[in-house]
Structures are given as structure tokens and as C-alpha cells.
N, C-alpha and C positions, 0 to 999 in steps of 0.2 A: 735422800737420803737414808742409806742403809744402815742399821744398827742389827748388831748380835745379842743376845740373851746369854747371860753368864750362864743360867742353871739349865735353860732346855738346851742351848745352841741354835734356834730357831734364828733366823735372817729376817727382819720386819725391813719394808722398803715402805716409809712413809713422804706423803707427798701434799705441801698444802696450793691454794689456789682461789682465784674468784671462782664462785658459784656457777658465773654461765661454764665458765673452763671444763670445771671439777664434776658437772651434772652430764655430762660425755663420756667422764671417764670412769665413774664409780657406778657400782652396781645399782639396776634399779629401785627407786622408793619415792615413796608417793608426799613424802613430809619436807624434803630439802628446800624445793622451789617456794614452796607455803611459808617455811620457816625465815627466809631468806629476806621474804617481800614483808614479813611483820617488822624485821631489825630495820630492813630500809627504811620502812617507812616511819621508826622512831627515831633516824637520824643515825643508825648504828652502821656502821663500815663491818660487810660481813667478808668471811674467810671462810672456808670450807677445808678440813682436814679428812685424810683417808689414807689406809695401809694396807699392806698386800704380803703377805707371807712368802717367803722364796725358800725351796731345798737348796741346801749347800750346789747341787749341781746345776739349778737354774743360775745361782748367782754366778758360779763360774763360767758357765755361758754368756750370761750378761756382760761379765767383765772381759772376756776375750773378746766380743765382739765390741764394747765398748772402746777398748786398746784399740784394738786394728781401726777402727773410725777415725781414733783422734789420729794414727799415725800417716793415715790416707792423703797422699798430693794434691788431688784431687775432690772439687766436691766436701770437703771436709767437714762444714757446718752442719750441710745436708745430711750426710750421714751418722754423723754423731745424733741429730736430732731423732732420725728412724729409729736410731736403736732405743734412744729413752722413750719415744713413742710405744715402742714395743713392750715397754716394759709396764707402761701408762694405762692397763685396761685391765675392767673387772675388777676395779678394786673396792675395799670394804671402805664404808663411810664410819668416820669416827664420831666427828662433831662439827656444829657452826659456830662459830665465834662471832661475836658482836662489839666491836670497839666505837665507842663513843667520839665521833667526829667533830673536836670541839674547833671552834673557832681561835685565829691566833688574837691577840688583845688590838684591838682597837683597827679591827679589819671596817664595822660599818662606817667608824669618822672617815677612814681614809679614802674607800670609796664614795663618801660623802663630798670629799673634799676635789677628787677628781672629778666628779661631776661638775662642780661649782666653777672648776678650772676650765671646763669644756675639752675636756681630753677625752677621744674619743677614738673606738677600734685600736685599744693601746692593749698590746698581749700581756697577760701573766699567769701563771701558773702556782698551782700547788701551793693558796693561800691559808690552808688550812693546819695545824699541829700534828694530825696524823698521818700523811699521806702525801706522796709524791705524786700522783696520780691527778691533781685536781689542776687545772689548767684556765688558763681566760686569755682572751684576745681583743684588741682592741684597736682603733686607727684612728690618727688625727682628720677630723674635718673642718666644717664652717660651723664655729659656736653656736651658731642659731639654732641647728638641730638638737635633738636629744642627744645624750650621750647612747650608746648602742658597746652593749659588753657580749663577749662568746665566750661562754667556759667549757673549757675542754675538761671533761673527767675521764676516768675509769672505772669509775662507780657503777653502780644498779641506778636506773632511773630516778628512783624513790629516794635513795639517799642524795643524788644530785640537786634534784628537785625540794630536798628538804634544806640541804647548803644553801638554795638559791636564793630559799624565803628567809632564811636564818641570817643572812649576812645583806640583807634588803637590798640582794643584785634584781632581785622583781618585787617591787614594792606592792603594797598593800590593795592597792588602786586598781594593779594590772591584772589586765586577763594572762591564763596561763595555756597554750596550745601544745599541745601533747601528738608531736607529728606521728602519724599509724606508721608499724613495721610495713615497710611495702621492701619486695624483693624483683617485680618487673617493674619495666618500662611505664605502662599501663598504670600500675598504681599509683607510681611515684607521680604520674602526671593529674591522675585523680587528687589525690592529697595537698598536690601545691594549688589546686585548683580551689581547695576548701581553704587552704591556709591565705587563698588571697583576698579572701572576704572577711577576715580579720583586721581588728583596726587597733593599734595599740594593743600587741598584745604582744606577750614573751614568747617565744617558742624552745620546745625542748624535745630535741629529737637524737635518737641512736646512732651509734656508729655505724652500723649495719647502714641502716636507712641514708644516713649522709654519702655513704658511699655509692649508693645507686641513686640518689639524685645528681651528686656530682658527675656521675659517667655520663647521665642520658641527658640533664638541664642544670648542667652547670652554673651557666650565667642567669636563667631565670633562678635559680634557685639563692644565687648571691645575691640578686638586686630584691626580691622578697626580704632575704634575710636581714640584709644592712638595713633596711628599712625597720627592724622591730628596735626595741629599745633594749632587748636582754637577748641572748640566743645559749640555750643549754645542751650542750653534747656530751651525753652519758655513753661509757663503753666505747672508750676512743685507744686506739691505740698511740703509742709515741710517733710511729709515721702519718697518722693521721693528723695530729697535732701539728706537726712539723706542714706537712701537706695545706692546710689552713692556711696557715700563716702566710706562705708563698701565694694561695690564690687569692687571698685578701691584699697581698701588694699588687698583684697584676690588676686585679680589679678594680680597684679603688687609685692604685698609682701613688699610694702614700707611704709612708717610714711606719714600719713596725717595731715596738720592744716586745719582749716576751721576758717575762717572768717566772722561775720554777724554783724549786728545793730540791728534786730527786732528779735519779737516773733516767727514769721515765720524761723528763722535758728535756733532756740535753738536746735532741735532734731538735725540737722547736725553738728553743734558746737560739742555737746554730743557725737557723733558718732567716731569725730576724735581725732586722738592720739593727736593733740594739739589744744586747742578750741581759740579763739583769739575772744574778742566781741569791737564792735566801740562802745560809750557810746555817744549819739547823741539827736536828736530828734525823733527817733521812743522809746527812753524811754531805762530803761537800763537790760531789760530780758537778752536779749545776753551779756552784760558785766558782769551780776550776774552770767550767767552760763558758762562763758568760764574760761579758765586758764589765760589767759593774758586779759589786757583789754586796749584799746587805743580811743585818742578822735576821733583822724580821719582817715581813709586809708591811706593815705601819708605816716603816723607814721609805718605803716608795715616794709618799707625798714629800718628805723631802728632800729627795733623790730630785724629784720632777720639779717641784714647784720651787724650791732654793736654789739646788745645785743647777739643777738644768736651765733654769731660768737666767741665772747670773751665768752662765757659759756661754748662754745664746748674747745676754748683752755685751760681753767683754768681747765675745770672737766679732760680733758686729763694729764694735769701737773700735778692737784693734787692725779688723783689716780694712776700714774705712782710713784711718789715720795711716796706715803704710801707704796706700793708695796715694792719700795729701801729701804726704812726704816727697813719692818721687816727682807728681804732677806738677808740684809747687816749683822746684829748680829746673823741669823742663820747660816751663813758662818763661823762666826766668833768662835759661839758655835761649829761648825761642825770641824773646825781646831785646837781650843783647845782638844776637846774630843778624835780625831785622835792621836794629839801627844802623851797624855798621856792615849795609850791603852784602847783609847774608855770608858772610866771611867765615871760613870754616876752624877760627880759632877758639877754644874752648875760654868758657866763662871760668870755672876754675879747674885747676889744673892738680897732678900730683896727690898729697896726702889730703887736700882738701876734701876732695871728691869721695875718698875711703872714708875721712873722717868724721864727713857729715852722715853718710850710711851705718855707720858705727857707733864710734865711740862718744858723739857731740849729741845724737839724739836717738840712740836705739834704747837706752836704761830708762829714759821717763815714757816712751812710746809705751813700750812692752810692760812698763808697770802699770798701764793699764787691766792686764789682768786680774790685779787686786782691788778693782772697783767695784763697787756696788752701790746700788742707787735706794734700795730698801733692807732693812735686817732681816734676817731668817723668821723672824716670831710675825712680821708684819706681811709675808709673803706666804706664811702658811693662814694666818687669819683670815687674809684677802685673797683668796686661792683668783679670784676674775680678773688679779694684774697678769695671772698666766694667757688670758685670753689674745691680750697684746702681740702675742709672739706669733698666735696663727694668720694674723694682719699685717705682718709682715712692715710694721711701721719702725724699726730700729734697722733693718739692712733690707733694702727695696730701691726700685730702679730712682723713685725720688729721693731716696738719702743720696744715693750714689752721683746724682746730677748735682746735688745741693752739694756736695765736696766738690765734685769735678768745679764748678762755678768759685767756692771759696778757694779753691789753690789756683785758678788764675787772675782772682781779684789778687792775692795778696802775692802773687808771685810778679804780675805785672805793675802791683804799688812799688814793690822793692826794690826793682829793679828800674824803673822811670827816675822811681826817687834817688837812685844812687845815679844815675845817668845826669840828673837837673842838680845834683849839689853837693859833686864831685870835683876834684881840682884839676890840674893840669894831668897828673898823672894817673895811668891805667891801673897801678897798686891801691890808688885809694877808692876805686871803684870796687875792687875786690874785698877790701877790709869791709867799707860801708853795707854793699849789699850782703855779703857772707855774715856778718856779725847780723845785722837785722833779720836775717833768715834765721840763724841758730836760735835768736830770743824771741822769733816768730811763734817758730817750732814748741817751746819751752811752755811759752803763756798759752798757746792752742791746746798744751795738752792739759794746761792749769783751766782752763774753762771746761774742759771735758769732764775731769774729775768730778763724781756727786759726793765721793764719802771718802776724805783722804784716808792713807794708811800712812804709816813712818818709812817705810821703803818707798814710798811715790814721793814724799820730801827728799827723802836720801838723793834718790835718783836725779829730780831737778836740780838739786844743789852741786851732787858731784860733777852733773855734765856742762853747768855753768861756770863753775870753778875750773875744769877742765879745758875749757874753751879760753877764760882767762889766760892760762896759764901756757895755752898753744898760742896766744898771741904776744906772749911774751918770747918764747919758744923758738916759734916760725917766722925766722929774719927774712928768710926767701919769700917768705909768701905776704907779710904785712910789713908795711915803715914802721918801726918801733918809735919813732919820734911824733908820727901824725896820730897814731892811737893813743898819743896821751895829751892830745890838743881838747881845748873846749869843742872843738869846730867837731870833732870826730864824735865825740859824746851828744851834739845835742841832734847831728845828723841824724844817728843812729835810732836817739829816741823819738825824734818825728817820724821817720820812716817805719818804725815797729808802732807807735801810738795809730799812724793812720791804715795800717794793715789789719790791726786787733780791735780797735776801739769801736768801729762800726760791729761788726760781729760782738762783741758783749754786748751792746746798747741792746740788738735785738734778741739776744739770748734774754736781757732782763725784762725788755719787753713782752715777750713770749711767756717766758715764767709768771708774770703778772696778771696777763691778761688771757692768756689760754695755757695754764700749765699743765705738766703731764700727770696722769692721773696717782705716780710714784710720790709725788711731790706734795701731793695734797693728803697722802698719809702719813708720810715722814716728817 
């Protein structure tokens, strides 16, 4: 920034930045590094301010070169940087400022909740109130292993270490290994061997040393670092933050999430599988670039443990029901074709097929996105419930096979029951089997729901009323006289009970003798 004094007319160029960068720009002094280190050890974020006096000729020359660089067609960014760099030399050191790097509210309890939930290697950034340069990286692995957190920050080593301890990222019982500054491959090899001998020890490493290790011993370093309870990387650039996210993704094969609140975290947020931006004092760059936006770091626990868990559970139920809805009618068509010597006649024609996939079953099935097994308060009180997600019990090959067997059983029961109980006319098979099919789908949704919502009830009643209306209106598909008889009603009732009652009994027995963990809490 350039200012011109009113009285003297002197032009002053002011510059601020991190002490590591500014130490090579300002004139030599013997107190800058020492004072910055003292402030960092007190947990303060340091900022160096310098100035440079310019004559009018020097300023005009700089302005001409700067404008020419900005108008350049090729290498515009590099040329502008070169012009600015020519001015940032031999500057006069003015002062060093120290700002308290106070943590946001409830950072420690949030980290504790994530640990209890078994979340690992999950990426998040800038969880202090004063900066957008702090970031952390995590990734999901087996819950039996201890949680591992990577903290990536642009701060000095002393400041980063102080934040890690104050947030309980590094517990009091854990050791702290400070990775020495390395420049060559030999230095990195020796330091990695030294670190290999440490056990249950958090790692602190600078961005320059991290770059050397990743250049020569990428696999070895990641193997050692991923076994640490916590990793603190100081003096990391935005590019390094994003690169670490990609390396964790490739090395572990797990999905990553990144959380940040400033412009320095945008590249890391975009590199992760799920980006979470914190909208705060640092602006809205991170929140606009992220997939999710939260007002402060403490809301991360609710985002993951409540909304994330519910989203997974709901998606699992919805996807399995979509499979069930398609497979049950496929089984019925297969049974029907096999009974009639594999004829190519469709069991349901015209609007019945379209209506089954849309108006008759769509609303109840899709209302499952409102289902929840436990309240948000219970999910936050017992974060261990989140561990079940990593075990894949809600959506796995076992659950897929179970729903396939249920679909085959119900489809076979409905079709064989209709064939056994129908009278001489084919239209009666259609009426009995299709009505039983619709009722079975509605009952299956009701058996799956764990917490009823008013929209779920309305969806069930609306679909049932719409189908009853169709029985009267669609005279080409249903015999109006037959559906009004008691024969039609008791046949449909028997088939529906045989297809659904065993499943209800099994669900009742499972809930009684081997209930899921969430049912014990709710």
C-alpha cells in the first residue's frame, strides 16, 4: 500500500506479512526473530510491518512498470509479481504485532465428540477466531484405531504447537516430536529413522521439511504419519494443504472432508471429497467454495453426527426400497410367465405399470427421507452411534441380499396366492395381485419407519385413497362388480397378511431379543 503525506509530499510504501517472509525483505536487525519467537510461545499470532520511502520518480517508474505488466498478454501474473518484488527490498522494519489466537467456543468438546464417534482423518481448517490459515485433515478408518488429526497451518511452529495443546488436539499424556528442518534427502532419511522409534507421539513438522519428505520418501512418511495420534504441519501454503488432502486420499483410499473459513483454505476444501466452509470474520470465500456451510466450528459435530448420520440412514433405506419395489414386481412377472408356459404376455399393462412406479408407491417410499431413528440430542449425547456407519450395517451386501430375498418371497406369495384364489377370468388375477402388491408396499414402508412424520402419514393415506379411486375409475383394468364383493376383500387380505405378517414377526423378535443400539437409547 502506498500513501502520500500531505505536508511533506513524501510517498511511503507500507507492507505487512509473516515474519518468515518479511525477514528476507526488511533490513538486517537482531531482534525480529527473537521477538516473534517469544510472542509465538505465548500463543500470539505475529505480523511484521515495514515501510519504504519513495521519491516521486521512483514511484512513477514503478507505476509505469506495474501497469505495463498488468497489460501484458503472456505471463501476466509472473510479470506483475516481479515488478512488486523489485519494490519489496531493503525495507525499514516498523513493528511486530501479536494478536491473541483465541479458539472458537466449544472447539475442545467438538474434538472430543469426533474422537468418541470414531471419525478419523477428517479434514478441517481454520477453527480459531483470528485466522484462516489453520487447517486440519482427517480421514475415516476402522474405529478400533485411535483418532488421527492433521493440523495444517500457516503459523509459526511455536504458535501451531500452542494451539494444538490448548485445543487438546495433543493431549497432556502424549509426547511431541518436533521434526528437524531438513533440506537434503539424507537429512530426511535420518530424521524419519529417528521418528520411527517414537511411539504414541504427535508429530510437528514445517512446510519446507514436509515438502522434502514427500519428494523423496512419500510412502514412508505417510505410513509413519498416519500412525500418529496427531500431526501438526506449520508454515503450510494453500497449495500444500490441498496436496496433503490428495495424498491422504490416494494413500488411504478413504474419503476426506475439509473444513476452512478463509481464502487460504479454498484449494484444500475443493480438493476434498466433502468441503465444509465456516462463514465468519474471514469472509465468505470458504463457505461459497464449500459443499456445506456452517457458522462456527462447533456446528461440525451436529453436521456429521446428526445430519450426516441421518442422511446415510435415509439414503440406505430409500435405495433398498427402490430395489425392493422393482424386484417384487419382476418376481411376480416371472412367476406369472412360468405358470403360463413362459408366454410373453405382460401381467400389468398400460397405466398400471406407470401408476405402480409413480402415483401409487412413490410418495410413501420417498417420504422415508424424513425418517430418523434417534433425536439430534441423543445422537450428540452418544456419538458412538456414528461408529455403526463405518461398519456398513445399514447398507451392505448382507442387507442387499436380505431385501432381495424379501422381494422374491413377497412377489412369489402375491402371485401364487392370486393364481390359487382367482376365479375363471384373467382380470380377477390382475385385481387381486395388484391390490395386494400396493397394500404390501404401503405396509412395508410403515414397518420400516422408525419415527413417524405428518408428511409420512399423509403420503400413506393419499396413496391408498388414490388407489381406491383408481379401482372405481379404471374400469378397463378392474371388474367393478368383483371388487365390491367380499371374495375380493378376503382374498386380498389373506395374500397381504401372508406376505407381510412373517416379516413383522421377525422384526418384533429381533427388536425384543437383539435390538439395535439406537432403540435402546430412544
